[in-house]
N, C-alpha and C positions, 0 to 999 in steps of 0.2 A: 415471532415477527410479526409485525402489524403495521395497519397505516396505507397510506397511498404510494404508489411506485414512483420513484423519483431517482434522477441521476445526480450522482455526488456533484460532478461539475457544475451545474446548475444552482444546488443547494450552496457550494462553495461561493460561485461568483455572485450571488444575489448577494451574501455577505459582504463581499469585497466592494461590489456597488455601493452598499449602504455607507461601508466606510469612505468611500471615495468623495461623498458627497460633503463630508465634514474635514478631510483630510487631503492636503493640497498637494502632498509629496508620494501619494501613490499613482504609480504608473502601471498600464495593462497592455503587455504586447503580446502579439500572436503571430504564429507562422502559418498564415492563410487558413486558421483552422475556427470554425464559428460555433456558435451553441445561441439558443433561444435566449437565454439569460444574458450572453454577451452584447445583445444589440442596445440594451440599454446605455451600457458603458461606450460604445462607438459612437452613439448620437450625442449622448449627453456630456461627454468628457472628450471633445475631440481633440484636445491639446495635450491629453494622457493616456490617448488610446494610439497605439503604433501596430500595423500591419507589416511586418518586415517581407512578408511574401514566404513562398516556400524554401525557406533558408535558416535552417535551424542552427547552423553554426552563427550565422549573423545575429539570430536571434539573442543566442549567449552574449554575443560580443556589445549588442547595443545595451540589454539589461545589465552586464557589469558596469559600463560605463554610467549608466543613471545612478544604480548602486552605489559607486564610487563618490557621486554628488551628494550623496546622502538620502537618496529616494528609497523608497520601499517599492520592489519591483516585481511583478506577477508575468512569467514567460510560459506561453500556454501554446501545447501542440500535442500530436500522436505520440504516445507512450515509447513505442520504439525508436521512433526518430528523433525526438529531443532527448533521449539516454544516449542511442547510439551513433547517430549520426553527428552529433556535436559533442561527443566525450571528450575530445582532446581540448575544446574550448572551456567545457566545465571544469576539467581537471586544473587547466592552466589559470583560467580567468577566476574561477570561483573557489575550488578546494584548496589551492595553493596559496592564491592573493589573500584568501579570508583568513589565512593564519598569521597575516599581518596587519590586516585592516578589515574589520567587520564589513562583510556585504548581505544586503537583505534583500537577496534574489530567490523568488519560489518558483521552482521548475514544475508546473501543472502536466503531467503526463496523463493522458486519457487513453484507455484502451489496456487495462492491466490483463496479463495473462492470454487468455483466448478469448476475451469477450469482444473482439472483432472477428467472430468467429469464420464467416465465408471469405473474408478477405485473404486469408492464408498466412503460411508462416512470415510473410514479409511484415504484416501487420500485426501478428500474435507477439506479445511481449514476455517472453520467459527467462531473459538474461538480468532484467533491469534490476531485481531485488539484489542479485549477487555484485553487480559492478557497481552500484550506487553505494551500497554498503562499503564497498573497498575504499571508497574516498573519505580521507582525514577531512574533519571540519563539516562533515554533512549530516543533516537531519533526513531519514527516511521515513515518511509517514505512508502507511497502508492501512485505510479505514475499511471497515466491513459494511459500513451503510452511509447513507447522506447525513444522518444526524451528526456523525463523528466528524464527517467533513465540514458540516457547518461550525462544530465546535472550535475547528483546527485555525479558522479565521483570524481570531484574535490573537491566537499563540505566532501564527504566520506573520503578523504584523509587529509584534511587540520583540520578537527573537531575532537578534541582527546575526544571522548566519544563513549560509544558502542550504535550501531545504530540496526534498524530491518528494512530490505528492503523487503517490500512485493511486489513480482513480480507475474504477471500474467505466467499462464505456456503455452499459446499459441501465435502463432504469430497474432498481431494486427495491423491495420493501424496507423499512427501518428494521434493525434488531433490537435496538435500545428505545426505550419509551422516554427515559429521561437521562440527559446527559450532562446537566449542570453540575453534578456532583463528581464527575468523573475527572481525575486527573491526567492531562495530557502528557506530561513528564513521566509519570508511572509506567506509560507505554503500553499497558496491557488491562485486561480486564476477566475475572472468572465470572461468565455469564452463568455458567452450570456447574454447581459443586456435584462431584460424583464419588466413588468408592476407592476401586482399585486402577481403573485407567482414564487417563485424561487426553481429549483431543486439543492439540495446541495448534491454531490455525490463524490465517491472516486474510485480508480481503474478502473477496467473493466465498472463498473456501469455508468462512465459518458460517454462510448459510448452509454449506453441505454439512458440516460438523454438527450443527444443532439438529438437523433433521435426521442424522444416524444416533445422536445422543439421546434423542426422545425414544429410542428405543428400550433403553435401561437406566435405571436411576442409579447404575453403578459407573455411569460414563460422564466425566465433567467435561466441560467445554473453556478453554481460555483463549480469548480474543486477544491476539498480538496485533495492536494497531501501530506502534512505533518501533520499527525494525533497526534504527539506530538515532541516537544513543540506546541503550538498553539497561536497565535498572536492575541488573544481575541478582543483587541481594534480595530483592521483592519478589522477582519472577522464580528465583529458586526457592523462595519460603512458601511460593504458590503451589509449586509442582512436586516437592520433596514428600508429602503424604501419599503420592500415587504409585503404583508398582509399574506401571508402564505408560509411556507416553507416544502417543502416534501425532508426528507433524504432517500438517497437510497444506500445501501450498500451490497456488496456479503458477508453478516456476520450474526450473530445472533443478532436480535435487543433489544433494553431493556436490555441490559447487559454491558454497558460500552463501545460501539463502537461511529461509526459516530453519531447516533442520541444522545446518549448520551452527546456527546461534543456540539453539537448545543442546546439540550434541557438545559444545563447547562448555555450556552452563553445568552440565553433569559432569563432565570431565574436570573441570575446575575444582566442583565441590567432593570429587571422589565418590560420586554417587553410583549406587547399583541399579537404578531404575532402567528398566529395559526400555530401548527407543526404537521406533521405527518411523521411517520416512515416505509418506506418499507426496507424490508430485511428476512431472515430466521426466522420464529419463533421457538419456543423451542423445536424443535426435529429434528433429522437428517434425511438426503434424501437417502432412500433406491431405490428408483424408478431408472429405467435405461432408457437412452435417452441422445439424444446431449444436448447442452447448452440450447437452446433456448427451448427444453421441460423442462428441470429442471427448468427454469426460469418461463415458462407459467404456471405450476403446482403449484409454490410458488409466483405467481403474482409477479414478476418481469421482465415480458416481457414489449415490447413497449405499446402492448394495455391496460395492466393493469397499467402502470404508466400514460397513457391518461386518463383511466377511474378515476383513483385516482385525478387527475386536474380536469375533469369534475365534480366530487362529490364535489368537493372545491367550484366549480362555482355555483352548484346546490344550496348547503347551503347558498351561500350569497343572493340568490335570495329570500329564503324563509324568 
């Protein structure tokens, strides 16, 4: 990890701003949610910037109408509200209708996982991976750093389908030094090659996975940044050399998220690779504290991940 701290949303919005200067069919909508990088769009493109107010359902309705007229639309709000408050509109207007006519609506949800730590369970977003992966015709993008978020801008413009962009809410260092050669549609990247065990992670948890993997050359790390669609053949080819996989996600586990994705992958390939899931269990988080504290009490901190790896090695020796 290196470089200055930066938020995914500012990196991505900056790219969209640059595109709007040359493409008159790009609209940016917000549900009364700001960002430093958004001010330039609001001031310079007054006819293509719309604040619908705190009304995420209407945000999706307006975005759909513009997209059906052929526009490329970005709808921006806090992650749990744009996904769950407006889920019926997302399902009917985007998931269902895009099967008949392509609609290029990009839902930008900021505040993945528990990145809005002190705001409590109403602002934590632990369900979104599962429920957004459930929707047909949707792309679900979950970057681990702001450079991946930047890279996604061109893809979001050119790919005419609804997408959900799951952005962390905090400034983070970059993991990737160079993303130009990364293939977005491949959906993942093996950041560190290992021997017997692989940590498969998404979003912020790839930072945790890398910290734990630095303890041993035997531990590999695969960053899954596209949770739907999944390039199953390429992903299985990447993991099949390992004896154990530990999935790590800032989301509910055993509910259709990253762990379910990997579990199905192993099942479909009749694999004997052992699988362990790390994430949030079936309850909300009311405890107060910073992200490190919330991770520690939910066994997602670096020490807990390292312990899970040691447990795997211990069982191998018995």
